[in-house]
C-alpha positions, -999 to +999 in steps of 0.1 A: +000+000+000+030+023+000+029+029-037-008+041-034+002+072-015+013+095-044-017+089-067-041+092-038-026+125-028-027+138-063-064+129-065-071+144-031-057+178-039-067+181-074-098+204-078-130+189-089-142+193-124-177+208-125-186+189-157-177+154-145-213+143-137-226+159-170-204+139-193-221+109-212-212+074-201-190+051-221-208+028-244-220-004-227-203-027-253-170-009-248-146-025-222-127-006-196-094-012-214-099-004-251-080-019-281-059+012-283-049+009-247-040-028-250-018-020-280+000+006-259+003-019-230+018-045-253+043-020-270+055-006-237+059-041-223+079-052-254+102-021-252+109-027-215+115-065-221+139-058-250+157-031-230+160-053-200+173-082-221+198-059-238+212-048-205+214-084-192+232-094-225+256-063-223+267-073-188+275-110-194+306-122-212+302-143-244+271-127-257+261-104-285+273-073-268+305-084-250+304-076-213+328-085-184+304-090-154+293-119-134+258-134-135+249-117-102+262-083-116+241-088-148+209-097-129+214-066-107+219-044-137+188-058-154+167-054-123+177-019-116+177-008-153+143+010-150+152+027-118+187+039-126+190+047-163+228+047-165+246+015-171+284+014-168+285-016-190+269+002-219+291+034-216 
């Protein structure tokens, strides 16, 4: 529940929109997640997966992008890739 704090705070301090209750409802046959949203989810997931695998590959010796790290180092780099954008193995 720690990760819920920032969105809840943002929603709590955001001023209310006077027209919210006057907007029409979504069509009943339309799902909550539309096809366009699913495409975005899949594309972002694919980019993150390829990026993570590229970092993992770059940190290991004997791969497409030659690295010099150990398996533990490569796993750490792949795990922290999306939290710390700089990777010493790629620079």
